[in-house]
All heavy atoms as TSV, in Angstrom:
chain	resi	resn	atom	element	x	y	z
A	1	GLY	N	N	8.025	-3.667	14.697
A	1	GLY	CA	C	9.355	-3.875	15.243
A	1	GLY	C	C	10.264	-4.554	14.253
A	1	GLY	O	O	9.829	-5.119	13.247
A	2	THR	N	N	11.514	-4.485	14.545
A	2	THR	CA	C	12.525	-5.098	13.699
A	2	THR	C	C	12.664	-6.571	14.044
A	2	THR	O	O	12.711	-6.952	15.209
A	2	THR	CB	C	13.886	-4.389	13.914
A	2	THR	OG1	O	13.726	-3.005	13.645
A	2	THR	CG2	C	14.939	-4.961	13.008
A	3	LEU	N	N	12.768	-7.398	13.023
A	3	LEU	CA	C	12.960	-8.830	13.236
A	3	LEU	C	C	14.400	-9.111	13.642
A	3	LEU	O	O	15.334	-8.494	13.112
A	3	LEU	CB	C	12.641	-9.610	11.961
A	3	LEU	CG	C	11.216	-9.531	11.436
A	3	LEU	CD1	C	11.093	-10.307	10.131
A	3	LEU	CD2	C	10.231	-10.054	12.457
A	4	THR	N	N	14.561	-10.053	14.546
A	4	THR	CA	C	15.900	-10.489	14.919
A	4	THR	C	C	16.465	-11.365	13.802
A	4	THR	O	O	15.732	-11.822	12.919
A	4	THR	CB	C	15.883	-11.307	16.221
A	4	THR	OG1	O	15.172	-12.530	15.979
A	4	THR	CG2	C	15.254	-10.531	17.369
A	5	ARG	N	N	17.746	-11.620	13.865
A	5	ARG	CA	C	18.389	-12.497	12.876
A	5	ARG	C	C	17.710	-13.861	12.863
A	5	ARG	O	O	17.418	-14.422	11.807
A	5	ARG	CB	C	19.883	-12.630	13.181
A	5	ARG	CG	C	20.636	-13.462	12.156
A	5	ARG	CD	C	22.111	-13.634	12.512
A	5	ARG	NE	N	22.318	-14.381	13.739
A	5	ARG	CZ	C	22.233	-15.714	13.829
A	5	ARG	NH1	N	21.936	-16.433	12.777
A	5	ARG	NH2	N	22.428	-16.329	14.978
A	6	ARG	N	N	17.428	-14.406	14.031
A	6	ARG	CA	C	16.802	-15.728	14.133
A	6	ARG	C	C	15.381	-15.703	13.573
A	6	ARG	O	O	14.961	-16.629	12.893
A	6	ARG	CB	C	16.800	-16.208	15.579
A	6	ARG	CG	C	16.193	-17.572	15.750
A	6	ARG	CD	C	16.946	-18.638	14.971
A	6	ARG	NE	N	17.790	-19.371	15.873
A	6	ARG	CZ	C	18.595	-20.353	15.510
A	6	ARG	NH1	N	18.661	-20.725	14.252
A	6	ARG	NH2	N	19.347	-20.953	16.384
A	7	GLU	N	N	14.647	-14.629	13.845
A	7	GLU	CA	C	13.297	-14.512	13.303
A	7	GLU	C	C	13.322	-14.476	11.781
A	7	GLU	O	O	12.472	-15.073	11.121
A	7	GLU	CB	C	12.591	-13.279	13.875
A	7	GLU	CG	C	12.222	-13.429	15.333
A	7	GLU	CD	C	11.789	-12.147	16.002
A	7	GLU	OE1	O	12.021	-11.048	15.456
A	7	GLU	OE2	O	11.223	-12.237	17.108
A	8	VAL	N	N	14.298	-13.786	11.217
A	8	VAL	CA	C	14.441	-13.757	9.758
A	8	VAL	C	C	14.741	-15.159	9.240
A	8	VAL	O	O	14.165	-15.592	8.228
A	8	VAL	CB	C	15.533	-12.754	9.314
A	8	VAL	CG1	C	15.846	-12.897	7.822
A	8	VAL	CG2	C	15.103	-11.321	9.622
A	9	GLU	N	N	15.594	-15.905	9.931
A	9	GLU	CA	C	15.881	-17.288	9.524
A	9	GLU	C	C	14.606	-18.125	9.528
A	9	GLU	O	O	14.343	-18.866	8.578
A	9	GLU	CB	C	16.892	-17.936	10.478
A	9	GLU	CG	C	18.303	-17.447	10.337
A	9	GLU	CD	C	19.230	-18.094	11.354
A	9	GLU	OE1	O	18.861	-18.131	12.553
A	9	GLU	OE2	O	20.297	-18.570	10.948
A	10	VAL	N	N	13.821	-18.001	10.593
A	10	VAL	CA	C	12.569	-18.758	10.700
A	10	VAL	C	C	11.612	-18.338	9.582
A	10	VAL	O	O	11.015	-19.189	8.915
A	10	VAL	CB	C	11.914	-18.569	12.087
A	10	VAL	CG1	C	10.505	-19.144	12.117
A	10	VAL	CG2	C	12.781	-19.203	13.175
A	11	LEU	N	N	11.487	-17.053	9.349
A	11	LEU	CA	C	10.597	-16.553	8.306
A	11	LEU	C	C	11.012	-17.073	6.935
A	11	LEU	O	O	10.169	-17.488	6.136
A	11	LEU	CB	C	10.570	-15.029	8.320
A	11	LEU	CG	C	9.677	-14.345	7.282
A	11	LEU	CD1	C	8.245	-14.853	7.344
A	11	LEU	CD2	C	9.735	-12.840	7.467
A	12	ARG	N	N	12.284	-17.080	6.656
A	12	ARG	CA	C	12.765	-17.605	5.369
A	12	ARG	C	C	12.405	-19.078	5.203
A	12	ARG	O	O	12.003	-19.510	4.123
A	12	ARG	CB	C	14.275	-17.415	5.253
A	12	ARG	CG	C	14.674	-15.988	4.985
A	12	ARG	CD	C	16.164	-15.824	4.903
A	12	ARG	NE	N	16.498	-14.469	4.497
A	12	ARG	CZ	C	17.623	-13.848	4.801
A	12	ARG	NH1	N	18.544	-14.469	5.511
A	12	ARG	NH2	N	17.836	-12.624	4.389
A	13	LEU	N	N	12.532	-19.840	6.260
A	13	LEU	CA	C	12.202	-21.257	6.187
A	13	LEU	C	C	10.697	-21.473	6.050
A	13	LEU	O	O	10.258	-22.360	5.310
A	13	LEU	CB	C	12.769	-22.001	7.393
A	13	LEU	CG	C	14.302	-22.058	7.444
A	13	LEU	CD1	C	14.778	-22.656	8.751
A	13	LEU	CD2	C	14.860	-22.823	6.257
A	14	VAL	N	N	9.914	-20.662	6.736
A	14	VAL	CA	C	8.456	-20.718	6.572
A	14	VAL	C	C	8.102	-20.438	5.114
A	14	VAL	O	O	7.269	-21.125	4.518
A	14	VAL	CB	C	7.752	-19.692	7.500
A	14	VAL	CG1	C	6.309	-19.470	7.083
A	14	VAL	CG2	C	7.818	-20.167	8.940
A	15	ALA	N	N	8.745	-19.442	4.538
A	15	ALA	CA	C	8.452	-19.046	3.159
A	15	ALA	C	C	8.804	-20.130	2.148
A	15	ALA	O	O	8.258	-20.139	1.039
A	15	ALA	CB	C	9.185	-17.746	2.820
A	16	THR	N	N	9.678	-21.050	2.519
A	16	THR	CA	C	10.003	-22.150	1.609
A	16	THR	C	C	9.060	-23.332	1.792
A	16	THR	O	O	9.196	-24.341	1.118
A	16	THR	CB	C	11.467	-22.624	1.777
A	16	THR	OG1	O	11.646	-23.153	3.087
A	16	THR	CG2	C	12.449	-21.506	1.512
A	17	GLY	N	N	8.118	-23.197	2.746
A	17	GLY	CA	C	7.111	-24.226	2.922
A	17	GLY	C	C	7.397	-25.267	3.986
A	17	GLY	O	O	6.673	-26.254	4.100
A	18	LEU	N	N	8.430	-25.054	4.794
A	18	LEU	CA	C	8.745	-26.031	5.828
A	18	LEU	C	C	7.744	-25.967	6.980
A	18	LEU	O	O	7.215	-24.906	7.301
A	18	LEU	CB	C	10.152	-25.790	6.379
A	18	LEU	CG	C	11.323	-26.005	5.418
A	18	LEU	CD1	C	12.646	-25.796	6.147
A	18	LEU	CD2	C	11.284	-27.374	4.769
A	19	SER	N	N	7.520	-27.107	7.597
A	19	SER	CA	C	6.660	-27.189	8.779
A	19	SER	C	C	7.446	-26.712	10.004
A	19	SER	O	O	8.683	-26.585	9.955
A	19	SER	CB	C	6.218	-28.625	9.011
A	19	SER	OG	O	7.327	-29.426	9.403
A	20	ASN	N	N	6.736	-26.501	11.108
A	20	ASN	CA	C	7.420	-26.119	12.347
A	20	ASN	C	C	8.443	-27.170	12.755
A	20	ASN	O	O	9.538	-26.830	13.196
A	20	ASN	CB	C	6.409	-25.905	13.474
A	20	ASN	CG	C	5.641	-24.606	13.323
A	20	ASN	OD1	O	5.753	-23.904	12.328
A	20	ASN	ND2	N	4.837	-24.298	14.315
A	21	GLN	N	N	8.085	-28.447	12.623
A	21	GLN	CA	C	9.022	-29.509	12.986
A	21	GLN	C	C	10.261	-29.479	12.091
A	21	GLN	O	O	11.381	-29.639	12.572
A	21	GLN	CB	C	8.349	-30.889	12.893
A	21	GLN	CG	C	9.276	-32.025	13.318
A	21	GLN	CD	C	9.771	-31.877	14.753
A	21	GLN	OE1	O	8.971	-31.847	15.678
A	21	GLN	NE2	N	11.070	-31.780	14.943
A	22	GLU	N	N	10.077	-29.268	10.811
A	22	GLU	CA	C	11.208	-29.203	9.883
A	22	GLU	C	C	12.098	-28.000	10.189
A	22	GLU	O	O	13.332	-28.097	10.121
A	22	GLU	CB	C	10.708	-29.158	8.446
A	22	GLU	CG	C	10.075	-30.463	7.995
A	22	GLU	CD	C	9.316	-30.347	6.690
A	22	GLU	OE1	O	8.699	-29.278	6.423
A	22	GLU	OE2	O	9.321	-31.328	5.933
A	23	ILE	N	N	11.486	-26.883	10.530
A	23	ILE	CA	C	12.260	-25.688	10.897
A	23	ILE	C	C	13.033	-25.958	12.180
A	23	ILE	O	O	14.224	-25.631	12.273
A	23	ILE	CB	C	11.337	-24.464	11.054
A	23	ILE	CG1	C	10.726	-24.090	9.701
A	23	ILE	CG2	C	12.090	-23.283	11.659
A	23	ILE	CD1	C	9.589	-23.087	9.781
A	24	ALA	N	N	12.373	-26.567	13.152
A	24	ALA	CA	C	13.037	-26.890	14.423
A	24	ALA	C	C	14.254	-27.781	14.182
A	24	ALA	O	O	15.328	-27.538	14.749
A	24	ALA	CB	C	12.052	-27.576	15.366
A	25	THR	N	N	14.094	-28.775	13.348
A	25	THR	CA	C	15.202	-29.684	13.041
A	25	THR	C	C	16.335	-28.940	12.332
A	25	THR	O	O	17.502	-29.098	12.693
A	25	THR	CB	C	14.705	-30.854	12.170
A	25	THR	OG1	O	13.700	-31.565	12.902
A	25	THR	CG2	C	15.833	-31.794	11.805
A	26	ALA	N	N	15.982	-28.121	11.359
A	26	ALA	CA	C	16.993	-27.384	10.593
A	26	ALA	C	C	17.790	-26.421	11.466
A	26	ALA	O	O	19.005	-26.251	11.269
A	26	ALA	CB	C	16.335	-26.624	9.446
A	27	LEU	N	N	17.123	-25.796	12.439
A	27	LEU	CA	C	17.788	-24.783	13.267
A	27	LEU	C	C	18.244	-25.330	14.623
A	27	LEU	O	O	18.794	-24.579	15.437
A	27	LEU	CB	C	16.845	-23.592	13.483
A	27	LEU	CG	C	16.436	-22.830	12.227
A	27	LEU	CD1	C	15.478	-21.699	12.577
A	27	LEU	CD2	C	17.657	-22.305	11.474
A	28	VAL	N	N	17.987	-26.614	14.857
A	28	VAL	CA	C	18.335	-27.279	16.113
A	28	VAL	C	C	17.733	-26.535	17.310
A	28	VAL	O	O	18.431	-26.127	18.244
A	28	VAL	CB	C	19.876	-27.457	16.257
A	28	VAL	CG1	C	20.198	-28.407	17.393
A	28	VAL	CG2	C	20.510	-27.941	14.975
A	29	ILE	N	N	16.422	-26.327	17.212
A	29	ILE	CA	C	15.648	-25.720	18.291
A	29	ILE	C	C	14.376	-26.544	18.459
A	29	ILE	O	O	14.079	-27.409	17.633
A	29	ILE	CB	C	15.323	-24.233	18.016
A	29	ILE	CG1	C	14.533	-24.062	16.702
A	29	ILE	CG2	C	16.600	-23.393	18.003
A	29	ILE	CD1	C	14.125	-22.628	16.390
A	30	SER	N	N	13.610	-26.276	19.492
A	30	SER	CA	C	12.381	-27.035	19.722
A	30	SER	C	C	11.237	-26.489	18.873
A	30	SER	O	O	11.264	-25.334	18.426
A	30	SER	CB	C	11.987	-26.986	21.200
A	30	SER	OG	O	11.472	-25.708	21.524
A	31	LYS	N	N	10.220	-27.332	18.681
A	31	LYS	CA	C	9.017	-26.909	17.979
A	31	LYS	C	C	8.341	-25.757	18.724
A	31	LYS	O	O	7.792	-24.845	18.107
A	31	LYS	CB	C	8.042	-28.087	17.870
A	31	LYS	CG	C	7.805	-28.530	16.483
A	31	LYS	CD	C	6.897	-29.717	16.292
A	31	LYS	CE	C	5.868	-29.983	17.331
A	31	LYS	NZ	N	4.972	-31.095	16.979
A	32	HIS	N	N	8.402	-25.796	20.044
A	32	HIS	CA	C	7.818	-24.728	20.852
A	32	HIS	C	C	8.520	-23.393	20.558
A	32	HIS	O	O	7.862	-22.344	20.444
A	32	HIS	CB	C	7.922	-25.060	22.339
A	32	HIS	CG	C	7.460	-23.954	23.223
A	32	HIS	ND1	N	6.123	-23.674	23.439
A	32	HIS	CD2	C	8.160	-23.026	23.923
A	32	HIS	CE1	C	6.028	-22.624	24.245
A	32	HIS	NE2	N	7.243	-22.216	24.553
A	33	THR	N	N	9.831	-23.425	20.421
A	33	THR	CA	C	10.588	-22.207	20.133
A	33	THR	C	C	10.231	-21.676	18.750
A	33	THR	O	O	10.086	-20.465	18.565
A	33	THR	CB	C	12.103	-22.471	20.253
A	33	THR	OG1	O	12.382	-22.914	21.582
A	33	THR	CG2	C	12.914	-21.229	19.948
A	34	VAL	N	N	10.056	-22.566	17.792
A	34	VAL	CA	C	9.628	-22.140	16.452
A	34	VAL	C	C	8.273	-21.455	16.545
A	34	VAL	O	O	8.067	-20.376	15.976
A	34	VAL	CB	C	9.562	-23.331	15.466
A	34	VAL	CG1	C	8.940	-22.900	14.136
A	34	VAL	CG2	C	10.939	-23.930	15.248
A	35	ARG	N	N	7.347	-22.067	17.269
A	35	ARG	CA	C	6.005	-21.492	17.431
A	35	ARG	C	C	6.087	-20.093	18.053
A	35	ARG	O	O	5.411	-19.164	17.626
A	35	ARG	CB	C	5.135	-22.429	18.266
A	35	ARG	CG	C	3.688	-22.023	18.319
A	35	ARG	CD	C	2.774	-23.087	18.929
A	35	ARG	NE	N	3.230	-23.562	20.227
A	35	ARG	CZ	C	3.688	-24.796	20.466
A	35	ARG	NH1	N	3.760	-25.691	19.500
A	35	ARG	NH2	N	4.083	-25.146	21.668
A	36	ARG	N	N	6.933	-19.939	19.070
A	36	ARG	CA	C	7.110	-18.637	19.725
A	36	ARG	C	C	7.700	-17.614	18.749
A	36	ARG	O	O	7.251	-16.468	18.692
A	36	ARG	CB	C	8.002	-18.792	20.954
A	36	ARG	CG	C	8.343	-17.491	21.647
A	36	ARG	CD	C	7.156	-16.751	22.176
A	36	ARG	NE	N	6.553	-17.521	23.244
A	36	ARG	CZ	C	5.349	-17.280	23.741
A	36	ARG	NH1	N	4.647	-16.276	23.273
A	36	ARG	NH2	N	4.870	-18.007	24.700
A	37	HIS	N	N	8.700	-18.028	17.984
A	37	HIS	CA	C	9.269	-17.121	16.971
A	37	HIS	C	C	8.191	-16.676	15.990
A	37	HIS	O	O	8.114	-15.493	15.638
A	37	HIS	CB	C	10.414	-17.794	16.209
A	37	HIS	CG	C	11.712	-17.840	16.943
A	37	HIS	ND1	N	12.281	-16.754	17.570
A	37	HIS	CD2	C	12.585	-18.861	17.125
A	37	HIS	CE1	C	13.431	-17.097	18.116
A	37	HIS	NE2	N	13.635	-18.386	17.863
A	38	LEU	N	N	7.353	-17.620	15.547
A	38	LEU	CA	C	6.301	-17.274	14.594
A	38	LEU	C	C	5.301	-16.291	15.198
A	38	LEU	O	O	4.881	-15.343	14.527
A	38	LEU	CB	C	5.590	-18.531	14.096
A	38	LEU	CG	C	6.404	-19.375	13.119
A	38	LEU	CD1	C	5.680	-20.669	12.810
A	38	LEU	CD2	C	6.693	-18.596	11.846
A	39	GLN	N	N	4.931	-16.489	16.449
A	39	GLN	CA	C	4.029	-15.545	17.110
A	39	GLN	C	C	4.649	-14.147	17.135
A	39	GLN	O	O	3.971	-13.148	16.856
A	39	GLN	CB	C	3.720	-16.002	18.534
A	39	GLN	CG	C	2.859	-17.229	18.602
A	39	GLN	CD	C	2.743	-17.780	20.016
A	39	GLN	OE1	O	3.496	-17.420	20.911
A	39	GLN	NE2	N	1.791	-18.679	20.212
A	40	ASN	N	N	5.929	-14.076	17.463
A	40	ASN	CA	C	6.626	-12.788	17.506
A	40	ASN	C	C	6.708	-12.157	16.118
A	40	ASN	O	O	6.503	-10.952	15.960
A	40	ASN	CB	C	8.024	-12.951	18.100
A	40	ASN	CG	C	7.995	-13.300	19.566
A	40	ASN	OD1	O	7.012	-13.070	20.263
A	40	ASN	ND2	N	9.080	-13.894	20.050
A	41	ILE	N	N	7.019	-12.981	15.111
A	41	ILE	CA	C	7.119	-12.485	13.730
A	41	ILE	C	C	5.775	-11.926	13.285
A	41	ILE	O	O	5.697	-10.808	12.768
A	41	ILE	CB	C	7.587	-13.612	12.781
A	41	ILE	CG1	C	9.049	-13.977	13.060
A	41	ILE	CG2	C	7.390	-13.205	11.321
A	41	ILE	CD1	C	9.491	-15.295	12.436
A	42	PHE	N	N	4.702	-12.708	13.474
A	42	PHE	CA	C	3.378	-12.260	13.050
A	42	PHE	C	C	3.024	-10.928	13.709
A	42	PHE	O	O	2.490	-10.032	13.051
A	42	PHE	CB	C	2.314	-13.299	13.400
A	42	PHE	CG	C	2.386	-14.590	12.617
A	42	PHE	CD1	C	1.525	-15.631	12.931
A	42	PHE	CD2	C	3.298	-14.796	11.597
A	42	PHE	CE1	C	1.556	-16.830	12.235
A	42	PHE	CE2	C	3.348	-15.997	10.895
A	42	PHE	CZ	C	2.470	-17.015	11.209
A	43	ALA	N	N	3.316	-10.798	14.995
A	43	ALA	CA	C	3.012	-9.558	15.718
A	43	ALA	C	C	3.842	-8.385	15.188
A	43	ALA	O	O	3.322	-7.284	14.984
A	43	ALA	CB	C	3.244	-9.743	17.211
A	44	LYS	N	N	5.119	-8.621	14.963
A	44	LYS	CA	C	6.011	-7.537	14.524
A	44	LYS	C	C	5.682	-7.043	13.126
A	44	LYS	O	O	5.781	-5.845	12.857
A	44	LYS	CB	C	7.471	-7.999	14.566
A	44	LYS	CG	C	8.041	-8.076	15.965
A	44	LYS	CD	C	9.499	-8.501	15.921
A	44	LYS	CE	C	10.111	-8.562	17.304
A	44	LYS	NZ	N	11.547	-8.936	17.241
A	45	ILE	N	N	5.323	-7.962	12.216
A	45	ILE	CA	C	5.085	-7.538	10.836
A	45	ILE	C	C	3.596	-7.345	10.545
A	45	ILE	O	O	3.230	-6.941	9.450
A	45	ILE	CB	C	5.747	-8.486	9.808
A	45	ILE	CG1	C	5.112	-9.879	9.839
A	45	ILE	CG2	C	7.249	-8.531	10.030
A	45	ILE	CD1	C	5.672	-10.833	8.767
A	46	GLY	N	N	2.766	-7.632	11.540
A	46	GLY	CA	C	1.347	-7.362	11.422
A	46	GLY	C	C	0.608	-8.261	10.452
A	46	GLY	O	O	-0.216	-7.779	9.676
A	47	VAL	N	N	0.901	-9.551	10.499
A	47	VAL	CA	C	0.204	-10.509	9.633
A	47	VAL	C	C	-0.449	-11.599	10.475
A	47	VAL	O	O	0.005	-11.894	11.575
A	47	VAL	CB	C	1.156	-11.139	8.589
A	47	VAL	CG1	C	1.769	-10.066	7.682
A	47	VAL	CG2	C	2.256	-11.951	9.249
A	48	PRO	N	N	-1.515	-12.224	9.938
A	48	PRO	CA	C	-2.236	-13.225	10.712
A	48	PRO	C	C	-1.880	-14.682	10.411
A	48	PRO	O	O	-2.360	-15.582	11.093
A	48	PRO	CB	C	-3.685	-12.966	10.303
A	48	PRO	CG	C	-3.566	-12.539	8.866
A	48	PRO	CD	C	-2.284	-11.747	8.805
A	49	SER	N	N	-1.059	-14.920	9.376
A	49	SER	CA	C	-0.875	-16.300	8.943
A	49	SER	C	C	0.494	-16.540	8.311
A	49	SER	O	O	1.204	-15.592	7.955
A	49	SER	CB	C	-1.941	-16.668	7.914
A	49	SER	OG	O	-1.731	-15.918	6.719
A	50	ARG	N	N	0.811	-17.826	8.138
A	50	ARG	CA	C	2.054	-18.217	7.461
A	50	ARG	C	C	2.056	-17.707	6.016
A	50	ARG	O	O	3.091	-17.260	5.513
A	50	ARG	CB	C	2.213	-19.733	7.472
A	50	ARG	CG	C	2.405	-20.329	8.835
A	50	ARG	CD	C	2.326	-21.843	8.789
A	50	ARG	NE	N	3.578	-22.447	8.424
A	50	ARG	CZ	C	4.520	-22.829	9.282
A	50	ARG	NH1	N	4.330	-22.676	10.575
A	50	ARG	NH2	N	5.636	-23.363	8.863
A	51	ALA	N	N	0.900	-17.794	5.358
A	51	ALA	CA	C	0.816	-17.337	3.969
A	51	ALA	C	C	1.108	-15.844	3.874
A	51	ALA	O	O	1.853	-15.397	2.992
A	51	ALA	CB	C	-0.556	-17.653	3.384
A	52	ALA	N	N	0.535	-15.072	4.771
A	52	ALA	CA	C	0.775	-13.625	4.771
A	52	ALA	C	C	2.233	-13.318	5.119
A	52	ALA	O	O	2.831	-12.398	4.559
A	52	ALA	CB	C	-0.169	-12.932	5.741
A	53	ALA	N	N	2.810	-14.094	6.022
A	53	ALA	CA	C	4.222	-13.909	6.376
A	53	ALA	C	C	5.115	-14.237	5.186
A	53	ALA	O	O	6.122	-13.560	4.943
A	53	ALA	CB	C	4.579	-14.779	7.578
A	54	THR	N	N	4.753	-15.263	4.424
A	54	THR	CA	C	5.504	-15.618	3.224
A	54	THR	C	C	5.445	-14.482	2.206
A	54	THR	O	O	6.472	-14.099	1.625
A	54	THR	CB	C	4.964	-16.925	2.604
A	54	THR	OG1	O	5.153	-17.979	3.549
A	54	THR	CG2	C	5.657	-17.262	1.305
A	55	ALA	N	N	4.264	-13.923	2.009
A	55	ALA	CA	C	4.123	-12.785	1.093
A	55	ALA	C	C	4.985	-11.621	1.564
A	55	ALA	O	O	5.671	-10.982	0.757
A	55	ALA	CB	C	2.659	-12.369	0.993
A	56	TYR	N	N	4.974	-11.359	2.856
A	56	TYR	CA	C	5.803	-10.295	3.435
A	56	TYR	C	C	7.283	-10.545	3.129
A	56	TYR	O	O	8.014	-9.628	2.746
A	56	TYR	CB	C	5.575	-10.223	4.942
A	56	TYR	CG	C	6.438	-9.204	5.647
A	56	TYR	CD1	C	5.965	-7.924	5.893
A	56	TYR	CD2	C	7.732	-9.524	6.079
A	56	TYR	CE1	C	6.761	-6.973	6.547
A	56	TYR	CE2	C	8.526	-8.595	6.719
A	56	TYR	CZ	C	8.035	-7.325	6.948
A	56	TYR	OH	O	8.835	-6.394	7.576
A	57	ALA	N	N	7.720	-11.791	3.298
A	57	ALA	CA	C	9.123	-12.134	3.059
A	57	ALA	C	C	9.521	-11.832	1.620
A	57	ALA	O	O	10.595	-11.273	1.366
A	57	ALA	CB	C	9.373	-13.604	3.392
A	58	PHE	N	N	8.656	-12.178	0.667
A	58	PHE	CA	C	8.946	-11.885	-0.740
A	58	PHE	C	C	8.915	-10.390	-1.022
A	58	PHE	O	O	9.797	-9.861	-1.692
A	58	PHE	CB	C	7.961	-12.613	-1.660
A	58	PHE	CG	C	8.307	-14.054	-1.882
A	58	PHE	CD1	C	7.680	-15.044	-1.146
A	58	PHE	CD2	C	9.268	-14.431	-2.815
A	58	PHE	CE1	C	8.001	-16.378	-1.343
A	58	PHE	CE2	C	9.594	-15.761	-3.010
A	58	PHE	CZ	C	8.962	-16.734	-2.279
A	59	GLN	N	N	7.917	-9.703	-0.480
A	59	GLN	CA	C	7.779	-8.267	-0.721
A	59	GLN	C	C	8.942	-7.467	-0.154
A	59	GLN	O	O	9.274	-6.399	-0.663
A	59	GLN	CB	C	6.469	-7.758	-0.126
A	59	GLN	CG	C	5.249	-8.262	-0.840
A	59	GLN	CD	C	3.968	-8.030	-0.050
A	59	GLN	OE1	O	3.993	-7.612	1.111
A	59	GLN	NE2	N	2.836	-8.310	-0.677
A	60	HIS	N	N	9.557	-7.978	0.900
A	60	HIS	CA	C	10.657	-7.261	1.542
A	60	HIS	C	C	12.020	-7.874	1.230
A	60	HIS	O	O	13.001	-7.639	1.942
A	60	HIS	CB	C	10.406	-7.192	3.057
A	60	HIS	CG	C	9.249	-6.306	3.382
A	60	HIS	ND1	N	7.949	-6.753	3.402
A	60	HIS	CD2	C	9.199	-4.983	3.655
A	60	HIS	CE1	C	7.150	-5.750	3.684
A	60	HIS	NE2	N	7.878	-4.661	3.842
A	61	ASP	N	N	12.061	-8.654	0.148
A	61	ASP	CA	C	13.318	-9.235	-0.351
A	61	ASP	C	C	14.073	-10.054	0.689
A	61	ASP	O	O	15.307	-10.068	0.704
A	61	ASP	CB	C	14.231	-8.144	-0.925
A	61	ASP	CG	C	13.618	-7.470	-2.140
A	61	ASP	OD1	O	12.978	-8.175	-2.949
A	61	ASP	OD2	O	13.767	-6.243	-2.272
A	62	LEU	N	N	13.332	-10.721	1.567
A	62	LEU	CA	C	13.973	-11.613	2.530
A	62	LEU	C	C	14.216	-12.977	1.911
A	62	LEU	O	O	15.007	-13.764	2.418
A	62	LEU	CB	C	13.119	-11.744	3.792
A	62	LEU	CG	C	12.893	-10.446	4.559
A	62	LEU	CD1	C	11.974	-10.688	5.746
A	62	LEU	CD2	C	14.219	-9.865	5.012
A	63	ILE	N	N	13.526	-13.245	0.821
A	63	ILE	CA	C	13.692	-14.496	0.091
A	63	ILE	C	C	13.269	-14.245	-1.347
A	63	ILE	O	O	12.426	-13.404	-1.608
A	63	ILE	CB	C	12.867	-15.638	0.727
A	63	ILE	CG1	C	13.247	-16.966	0.118
A	63	ILE	CG2	C	11.392	-15.379	0.639
A	63	ILE	CD1	C	12.730	-18.158	0.886
A	64	SER	N	N	13.874	-14.982	-2.253
A	64	SER	CA	C	13.479	-14.871	-3.655
A	64	SER	C	C	13.279	-16.269	-4.216
A	64	SER	O	O	13.834	-17.244	-3.675
A	64	SER	CB	C	14.558	-14.136	-4.447
A	64	SER	OG	O	15.721	-14.912	-4.517
A	65	PRO	N	N	12.518	-16.405	-5.284
A	65	PRO	CA	C	12.281	-17.733	-5.855
A	65	PRO	C	C	13.574	-18.461	-6.228
A	65	PRO	O	O	13.625	-19.678	-6.211
A	65	PRO	CB	C	11.439	-17.441	-7.089
A	65	PRO	CG	C	10.763	-16.158	-6.787
A	65	PRO	CD	C	11.749	-15.374	-5.954
A	66	THR	N	N	14.624	-17.725	-6.547
A	66	THR	CA	C	15.874	-18.375	-6.941
A	66	THR	C	C	16.626	-18.976	-5.753
A	66	THR	O	O	17.545	-19.761	-5.941
A	66	THR	CB	C	16.807	-17.390	-7.660
A	66	THR	OG1	O	17.067	-16.281	-6.783
A	66	THR	CG2	C	16.175	-16.885	-8.953
A	67	SER	N	N	16.223	-18.641	-4.538
A	67	SER	CA	C	16.925	-19.181	-3.360
A	67	SER	C	C	16.334	-20.509	-2.890
A	67	SER	O	O	16.757	-21.062	-1.907
A	67	SER	CB	C	16.907	-18.163	-2.217
A	67	SER	OG	O	15.598	-17.928	-1.779
A	68	TRP	N	N	15.301	-21.005	-3.571
A	68	TRP	CA	C	14.672	-22.254	-3.185
A	68	TRP	C	C	15.550	-23.345	-3.601
A	68	TRP	O	O	15.805	-24.188	-4.038
A	68	TRP	CB	C	13.300	-22.405	-3.791
A	68	TRP	CG	C	12.352	-21.370	-3.314
A	68	TRP	CD1	C	12.654	-20.139	-2.819
A	68	TRP	CD2	C	10.933	-21.436	-3.292
A	68	TRP	NE1	N	11.518	-19.451	-2.503
A	68	TRP	CE2	C	10.450	-20.233	-2.784
A	68	TRP	CE3	C	10.031	-22.407	-3.658
A	68	TRP	CZ2	C	9.112	-19.977	-2.630
A	68	TRP	CZ3	C	8.696	-22.135	-3.508
A	68	TRP	CH2	C	8.251	-20.929	-2.991
């Protein structure tokens, strides 16, 4: 499935190494909502982990090393 705008935002922040709490603070959402977004992202892109999601983000040009 296609990622929503918010899911892409969460994925980009995950790829920069932020924790769920840090992502929640940055996006002004709850930690539970971040966790739910991550579950949806993992299911949509077919990955089992944050590391795999980060690799996906780089492979699909959702983030680049210069944006850190």
